[in-house]
C-alpha positions as CSV (number, residue, x, y, z in Angstrom):
1,M,44.1,169.5,229.1
2,A,46.5,170.9,231.7
3,Y,50.0,172.1,231.0
4,F,53.1,172.2,233.3
5,R,56.6,173.5,233.3
6,I,58.9,170.9,234.9
7,L,62.2,171.4,236.5
8,N,64.7,168.5,236.4
9,A,62.8,167.2,233.4
10,R,65.2,164.3,232.8
11,Q,63.3,162.0,235.2
12,S,59.7,160.8,235.3
13,I,57.2,162.1,237.7
14,R,54.7,159.9,239.5
15,A,51.2,161.5,239.3
16,G,47.7,160.1,239.0
17,G,49.0,156.6,239.5
18,Q,51.2,156.9,236.4
19,D,54.9,157.6,235.7
20,L,54.7,160.7,233.4
21,E,57.6,161.6,231.2
22,P,58.3,165.3,230.8
23,E,59.7,166.5,227.5
24,P,63.1,168.1,228.2
25,L,63.5,171.3,226.3
26,F,66.7,173.1,227.4
27,L,69.3,173.4,230.2
28,Q,68.9,176.2,232.7
29,N,71.2,176.6,235.6
30,G,72.5,173.1,235.2
31,S,69.1,171.4,235.2
32,W,66.8,170.4,232.4
33,V,63.6,172.4,232.0
34,G,60.7,170.7,230.3
35,V,57.0,170.6,229.7
36,L,54.3,168.1,230.4
37,S,50.6,168.0,229.4
38,T,48.0,165.7,230.7
39,D,44.2,165.4,230.8
40,N,44.2,162.9,233.7
41,E,42.3,164.7,236.5
42,Q,44.2,162.9,239.3
43,A,47.5,163.6,237.6
44,V,46.6,167.3,237.3
45,K,45.8,167.4,241.1
46,D,49.1,165.6,242.0
47,L,51.2,167.8,239.7
48,A,49.7,171.0,241.1
49,E,51.2,170.0,244.5
50,H,54.5,168.6,243.1
51,P,57.6,170.8,244.0
52,L,59.1,170.5,240.5
53,A,55.9,171.2,238.5
54,N,54.4,174.6,237.8
55,P,51.1,175.0,236.1
56,I,51.3,177.1,232.9
57,S,48.9,178.2,230.2
58,Q,48.8,176.6,226.8
59,S,50.4,179.7,225.2
60,D,53.3,179.4,227.7
61,Y,53.6,175.7,226.9
62,D,53.7,176.5,223.2
63,G,56.2,179.3,223.8
64,L,58.6,177.0,225.7
65,K,58.5,174.4,222.9
66,K,59.1,177.2,220.4
67,K,62.1,178.4,222.4
68,R,63.5,174.8,222.3
69,D,63.1,174.8,218.5
70,E,64.9,178.2,218.2
71,I,67.8,177.0,220.4
72,H,68.0,173.8,218.3
73,D,68.0,175.7,215.0
74,K,70.7,178.1,216.2
75,L,72.9,175.1,217.2
76,I,72.4,173.4,213.9
77,S,73.2,176.6,211.9
78,N,76.4,177.2,214.0
79,K,77.6,173.7,213.2
80,A,76.9,174.2,209.5
81,V,79.0,177.5,209.6
82,S,81.8,175.7,211.4
83,Y,81.8,172.9,209.0
84,T,81.9,175.2,206.0
85,H,84.7,177.2,207.7
86,L,86.7,174.0,208.2
87,R,86.2,172.9,204.6
88,A,87.4,176.2,203.3
89,H,90.7,175.9,205.2
90,E,91.2,172.3,204.0
91,T,90.9,173.3,200.3
92,R,93.3,176.3,200.5
93,G,96.4,174.2,200.9
């Protein structure tokens, strides 16, 4: 299995005769950063030469996915605090 960090991850990448769909993780400098894994040998060769794909280790792949989860959890907890805050103001009246 080969792992890649993908810039502009909101669009598919043609590699190994297939349209591969990266998993968008987070925004960075106005562009989605994502990851992609494949075991197709031709796709690995094509991605190694693709300007938007950078080979990464499995631990980097897992770390980027963990970062996405941390960002998501932070956003969810912020929304919960905001909702609680709003409800407190509604009931004071």
